C-alpha positions as CSV (number, residue, x, y, z in Angstrom):
1,M,16.9,-47.3,65.9
2,S,16.0,-44.0,67.1
3,T,14.9,-41.5,64.9
4,K,16.8,-38.6,66.9
5,T,19.2,-36.6,65.5
6,A,21.7,-34.2,66.9
7,L,20.4,-31.2,64.5
8,P,16.6,-30.6,64.3
9,S,14.7,-31.9,61.4
10,H,14.3,-29.0,59.8
11,A,18.3,-28.7,59.2
12,L,18.2,-32.3,57.7
13,K,15.2,-30.8,55.4
14,G,17.2,-27.9,54.5
15,A,20.1,-30.2,53.3
16,A,17.6,-32.3,51.3
17,I,15.8,-29.3,50.0
18,I,19.2,-27.6,48.6
19,G,20.5,-31.2,47.2
20,L,16.9,-31.5,45.4
21,I,17.1,-27.8,44.1
22,F,20.9,-28.3,43.2
23,G,20.5,-31.3,41.6
24,G,17.6,-30.3,39.3
25,M,19.6,-27.2,38.5
26,T,22.5,-29.4,37.8
27,V,20.7,-31.8,35.6
28,F,19.0,-28.8,33.5
29,S,21.9,-27.0,32.9
30,G,24.3,-29.9,31.9
31,G,21.5,-31.8,30.1
32,S,21.0,-28.0,28.0
33,V,24.3,-28.3,27.0
34,L,24.8,-32.1,26.3
35,F,21.5,-32.1,24.2
36,G,20.3,-28.6,23.5
37,P,20.5,-26.4,21.0
38,D,23.7,-25.3,19.5
39,Q,23.0,-22.0,21.2
40,A,23.2,-23.8,24.5
41,R,26.7,-24.7,24.0
42,E,27.7,-21.5,22.7
43,L,26.6,-19.9,25.8
44,A,28.9,-22.4,27.6
45,G,32.0,-21.2,25.9
46,A,34.8,-23.3,26.3
47,Y,33.2,-26.2,28.5
48,V,35.0,-29.4,29.2
49,P,33.0,-32.3,27.9
50,F,33.9,-34.7,30.9
51,V,33.2,-32.3,33.6
52,V,29.7,-31.6,32.0
53,W,29.0,-35.0,31.9
54,F,30.0,-36.0,35.2
55,N,27.9,-32.8,36.5
56,F,24.9,-33.8,34.5
57,L,25.0,-37.7,35.8
58,A,25.6,-36.3,39.5
59,G,22.8,-34.3,39.3
60,F,20.5,-37.3,39.4
61,A,22.7,-38.7,42.4
62,Y,22.0,-35.4,44.3
63,I,18.4,-35.9,43.9
64,T,18.7,-39.6,44.9
65,T,20.5,-38.8,48.1
66,A,18.2,-35.6,48.8
67,I,15.5,-38.3,49.1
68,L,17.2,-40.6,51.1
69,I,18.3,-37.6,53.4
70,L,14.3,-36.8,53.7
71,R,13.9,-40.4,54.5
72,R,16.5,-40.6,56.4
73,H,18.1,-43.7,54.9
74,R,21.4,-44.9,56.3
75,L,22.8,-44.9,52.6
76,A,22.4,-40.7,52.6
77,K,25.7,-40.5,54.6
78,T,27.5,-42.9,52.1
79,M,25.9,-41.2,49.0
80,A,26.4,-37.6,50.2
81,T,30.5,-38.7,50.7
82,L,30.7,-40.7,47.5
83,I,29.4,-37.2,45.8
84,A,31.9,-35.2,47.6
85,A,34.9,-37.7,46.8
86,A,33.9,-38.1,43.2
87,T,33.7,-34.2,42.9
88,A,37.1,-33.9,44.3
89,L,38.6,-36.3,42.0
90,V,37.0,-34.7,38.8
91,A,38.0,-31.5,40.2
92,A,41.5,-33.1,40.3
93,I,41.3,-34.0,37.0
94,F,40.2,-30.7,35.6
95,T,43.1,-29.0,37.1
96,I,45.5,-31.2,35.5
97,T,43.5,-30.6,32.1
98,A,43.7,-26.9,32.7
99,L,47.3,-26.8,33.8
100,Q,48.3,-29.0,30.7
101,G,46.7,-25.9,28.3
102,G,43.0,-27.2,27.9
103,A,40.8,-24.6,27.4
104,F,38.3,-24.0,30.3
105,E,36.0,-21.4,31.6
106,M,36.5,-19.6,35.3
107,R,32.9,-20.4,36.0
108,T,34.0,-24.1,35.9
109,V,36.6,-23.7,38.9
110,G,33.6,-21.9,41.1
111,A,31.2,-24.4,39.7
112,L,33.4,-27.4,41.2
113,V,34.4,-25.8,44.1
114,L,31.0,-24.8,45.1
115,R,29.5,-28.2,44.4
116,F,32.4,-29.8,46.4
117,G,32.0,-27.7,49.1
118,I,27.8,-28.2,49.3
119,W,28.3,-31.8,49.3
120,A,31.5,-32.2,51.7
121,V,29.6,-30.2,54.2
122,I,26.1,-32.2,53.9
123,A,28.3,-35.3,54.3
124,F,29.8,-33.6,57.1
125,M,26.6,-32.9,58.4
126,L,24.9,-36.4,58.0
127,M,28.3,-38.4,59.4
128,K,27.5,-36.5,62.7
129,N,23.6,-36.4,62.7
130,L,21.4,-38.5,60.8
131,T,20.3,-41.5,62.5
132,P,18.2,-43.7,60.1
133,K,14.3,-44.1,61.1
134,A,13.5,-47.3,62.2
135,T,12.0,-49.6,59.5
């Protein structure tokens, strides 16, 4: 297989770096709320537990996918697509919960939109431009 991509390799590296940084921040912030001191939960406000758990676990998928992107592994496309799809599903369930009167923070809405947007763009970019390295 060829190692050529339609995008310069620095664009793929940039996507991977965004995924790594975003993944690390996600694991840290979710872990702080889930496992940290009471003060972290208080600062989070009316957080939605299933969203925090999803984000925390998804952070590890972000990191894994970023590494796959750096290695130009064929699974990077699938992982990025699954992350975007799972985030959209969680956002839909969150929306239903909020519309039914569940307490939430507006920043959760923004965070879900941002997470979906980043991974949808990365997935689209990989679908169009990633050619796995020959092994």
